[in-house]
VOVO-278363 format. One record per residue (C-alpha): residue in one letter; x negated, y negated, z. Coordinates in steps of 0.2 Angstrom, whole numbers, plus 5000, padded with zeros to 4 digits. Example, Ala and Ser with C-alpha at 12.3 -4.5 7.8 and 13.67 -1.06 7.14 Angstrom:
<kolgus>
A493850225039S493250055036
</kolgus>
This chain:
<kolgus>
M485450315109A485050195119A485750025119A485349875109R484649765122L485349575121F484449415124P484949335143R486049195141W484749075151G483649105138I484549075126L485048895135L483548865137I483048875118D484748765115M483748625128V482048645119L482948615101S483748455109V482248385115A481548435097A482648345087L482748185100S480948175095V481048195080A482648055078Y481047945088L479847965076L480947945060R481847785067F479947695072N479147775057F478047895066N477247745079V478747735091P477947605105R477747605121I479147505127E480347645117V479447745127D479647665144L481547645141L481747835137L481047905152P482247845166V483747915154L482948065146P483748185163L485148095162F485148145143L484548335144L486148345157V487448295146R486648405134M486748555146V488448525151S489048505135Y488348685128L489048765145I490848685144A490848765127G490148925129L488448915116P487449025129R488849155127I488949185106M488149325100V486649235089R486549415079H488449395073T488449165069N489849145057T490648985053D491848955068D490348975078A489348835065R490948725069R490648745088I489048685089F489348565079L490948505089T490048515105V488448425100L489548275091A490548275109G488848245117T488348125103A489748015109T489448025126F487947935125L488747815116A489947785127V488447795142G487647645131A489047525130V489447535148R487847505152Y487347375142L489047285146Y488947295165F487447325172D485647265164G485947235144Y484847375139Y485747505128F485447705136L484547755117P484447645104T486147705092S485247745077V484147855087I485847945093V486147975076I484848045070D484648155086F486548195083M486048255064A484548325069T484948415084A486648495076M485448565063L484248615072L485248745082I486448825068V485048835056V484148935070R485349035072I485649105056G483949115054F483849245069K485449325061L484549355045L482949415052H484049535062L484849595047R483449625034S482749725052R484249835050G484149885032A482349905036G481750085031K483750135026H484550195010V484850045001V486850064993G487149944978V488749864976V489749774963I491249704972H492849684960G493549494967A492649334970G493949274978E494149255000A494449445000G492649494991L491649345002I492449465019T491949615009K489949565007R490049485025T490449655031L489649745022E487949645026R488449685045E488449895043G487149965052S487150125046V486850105026K485749925020Y487349885008Q486449744994V487849644982A487149664965A488549574958F490549504958V491849534946D493349444941D494649434932D494749234932P493549184919R493549024928K492349114939A491149164928G489149104927K489549044946R488549114962L489449174978E488049164994G486749244980S487749364969Q488249334951V489949314944Y490649384931T492049424921T492849594924D492649644906K490749654910L490749784922P490349934910A488549834907L488449804925L488749984929A487450044912S485949944918G485750044935G485650034952V487450024955D488350184966E489850094973V491249974966I492449904976I493949814974A494349674986I495749594975Q497349614989R498649614974P497549664957D498549684942P498649854940E497949884922N496549774926R496449894942R496250034932R495249964918V493749934933V494150134939D494050184922A492350104921A491750164937V492450344932A491650344915A489850284924R489850404940V490150274950R491050304967V492650154967L493150114985S494349994989V494849865002P496649895015P497749745013V497549615027S498949665035D497949835039W496049725046I496149765064N496249595074G496149525057Q494549595053L493949685042S492549825043A491849945033G492750085039Q494250035033I493450025016K494250195008E494050304992V495550224978R496950354978I497650414965E499250324967D498550164967L498050204949L499650294945G501050124949R501449984939P501949794942V502749744956I504449784952R505649614955L507249634956D508549514964D508449514981A509849384986Q511049494974V510549684982K510549585000A512149524999Q512849684993F512449765009S512349625021G513749655036K514249845028R514049995036V513050135027L512950305029V511250385022T510950585016G509450645017A508650535029A507150615034G506450645013S505350535003I506950454997G507850465011S506850375022E506150215012L507850195006A508250185027R506850055027Q507349965013L509249945020A508649895037R507949735032M509749685023Q510649635041L511949795041K513249815052E512750005053L511250115048V511950315051L510350425045V510850605045D509750745041I509550935047A507750905047E507250875065S505650815067G505750695049L507050605056Y506550575074D504850485066V506150395052E507250345069M505450315080E504850185069L506550085065R506850075081A504950005084A505249885070G506949795078T508249895069P510049865076D511449975076L510350115072H511150275072V510450465072R511350625066I510650785064A511850865052D512050985038V512750915023R513751075019D514651075038R515951005031N516950985049V515150895056M515150765038A516950755043G516450675059I515350615056F516250495043A517850455056A516650425070H515750275060R516850225046P515450205032Q515950095018V514150145007V513550315006F511850365000H511650534994A510050584994A509950755003A509550914993Y508451074990K507050994976H505551124973V505951214957P505051384960L505751414978M507551354970E507251474959A507251604970Q508451584980P509751504971R511151524984E510251394995A510351274979V512351304972Q512551244994T511751114996N511651024978I513151064974H514151104990G513550995000T513550834985R515550904981T515950915003M515150715004A515950644989E517650734996L517150645011A516950485004C518650464996E519550545012H518850405021Q519150265011V517250225007E516950084995Q515350154985F514450324985I512650324978F512150484974V510150524971S510050664953T508350684946D507450704929K507350894929A509650884926V509250834909N509150974899P508851094915T507651234914S507751274933V509051334947M508551174953G509051064938A510351154933S511451134953K510850934951R511650884935V513151024941A513050894955E513250734943M514550824935V515750844951V515450664957N515850614938S517350714939L518050664957A517950474950A519050504937T520250624947R520450564966P521450394963G520550274975A518850344976P517450244977R516450194964F515350334961T513550284953T512250424949T510550384949R509250484939F507250464939G506050584939N504350624951V503950514966L502150474972G501650544989S503350654993S503150795003G502450944992S502150834979V500550884967I499350744973P499250784992L499050964984F497450914974R496850814988R496950955002Q496251074986I494950944983A494150945001A494051105003G493151124990G494151194975P494751264963V495951134959T497851234953V498651164937T500051274929H499451204911P498251124903E499851004894V501050984906T501550814910R502650714921F503350574924F502750474940M503550354950T502950254969I504350284984P504850094987E504850064968A506150194966C507350144983R507049984975L507850024959V509150134969L509549984979E509849884962A510650004952A512250014965T512149814965M512549834947G513850004947R515650004943G515850164947G515450324935E513950264927I512350374926F510750254929V509150304920F507650214925D506350194916M504750284920G503450224910Q502250344899P502050514906V500350594914R499550734911I499250824926A497650894922D496950724917M497650674934A496750804942E494950744931K495350584936M495750634957I493950754956R492950594950L493550464962S492950584975G491150574966L491150734960E491150794941P492550934933G491751064929R490351084940D490651024957I492451064958T493351174946I495151164938A496051334935Y497651364928T498951474933G500051464920L502251394924R502751434937P504651504938G505951364932E504751224926K504651134913L502951064900Y503850914899E505350824908E506750714900L507750574908L509050594895A509950744886S510050744866S511550734864E511550564879N511250384872T511250224882L511650074885P510649914892T510649824910H510149664915H508549734923R507449814909R507149944921I508650014921L509850094908I511550194908G511550354902Q513250404890V513450584895R514550694885D516350684891Q517250864898D518950894905P518450844926R519950974933Q519151124923V517151054928L518051064949Q518751224944A517151304937V516251224952E517251284963A516951454956I515151434959V515351394976N516451554981A515351684970T514451794984D513151864969P511751734968D511651794947Q513551754946M512951594952V511551554939R512951624925G514251514931M513251374931K512451414913S514251434908L514751244912V512951164907P512651244890E511151154887Y510151244904R509051374897S508051454909H506151464908N504951594915S506151664923V507251824928F508851714922R508251704906N509151844903F510751744905D510451624890P511351664875P510251724860A509451594850H510351554834S508851584820A508451484805
</kolgus>
């Protein structure tokens, strides 16, 4: 495609000079009521070359001929205004010098100079804006028109409108703005009416709207959900403007306006923590994080890196993921960062890391988490989730660690899988060591559900399946899950660590469970497609060990409140810690996977296998 021809700079300068002469003529006509005396003309002609020279030099110095007229904006208008003002000030100064020191005449009549200033500034700006509008209209001629409603009538919304108007491939027509602030309703923003957000369904029902663009930088999650639901119900595409920090060189481009992600709709209002207290808890400490290449471990590392630690040690067996985290943190200027590739099951290697770095706080997030994989390989779940946790906890006792935070899961509650049972046993190991080891660290357990966007989670899977044309696979029509964003989960982990005194199991408020089939349908609609027509949803059946719904507390557990309304303390039933540790020793040392599972079922009576070969090991259900 041939490049667009640009008007030469000398041509722009020539037009500006012609406009300047026109403005001067208008100034004389207005000053003398369209009857300019001959003497004023005679006085003007000798100084006209100097007048034109001052204007031309000021335009060249300010770079007005270099401004691309088709992209004129408010910054350009301000530059033109100041340039004309500078030239006008020069005329006044020259006139004063001539009057006082030469022939007693002014350079130009003062009233003419003032009128000329206003006329010149107006002409130069208006002509440029007029040309820009003609250019935009010519670009949109014959192109597909896309009707748009912008959610957000603030600065970001206005920038979005201007960005769409500059887009060359499609002609966007902003039909209206909607905003959560009722005070903006009834006003107009660059020609488009502003309505309250609750008017959006009616606007969409009237037709002519193809896209809704969310341009509020920090929208309330509930309001955002209502906007998306209204657009989805009207079968209108929903897009979102990225945060200002992600704009390229501070400028928004149409290509950055992306489809709304399902993660944005499942989030809740941002958790407000006592940042000063959390920072004070870890500032100046040596902190070790296991599983640092994983979703939770890497985010914990990011948040801890901002807390002025004395030393941050990251441990994981996955070299690629650990390398990525290291590069990210080093690019952010994280000091005293140490990265070690190691297996938490290897006691000798981990003991060497403890001896070398002497951590004061340990976050243990290393674990195997995929339910079907662990159901097929119980030995790996036992060795990593149980033995690895026991190894880390025992080393923490031996090396005078002050606090040990264990990251658990809601699947440990009334477990139905090997993975969930192994995490419940790991919780019991931590609590038993806290009760039996003199001088043990403050052991704290945190328990929460699925995190959005983690590796292997259902959302990236659905996204890939939709991109491939389907089908989207859901295990069961009624399966539900709790969801939480990764940063949100890690903030709560840090807060729980701050309030932990030792021996607690902190349970996070996960909000309302989400029906996975509903989430699949919404993701399909957000992609501009229709479930059942464009993309089918296939139900594959529950996988081995999988639950229909997750729980955060067992029926025998109660909770106690904390100062944070989103964090509760789970009160688990008491068990003899020495018997627990003996039973764990037998489970870990077992050579047969079946024997390992039997041992976990004996230690965790509520463990009942679902859709699994290990269901045969469950005691018979009592008949009513």
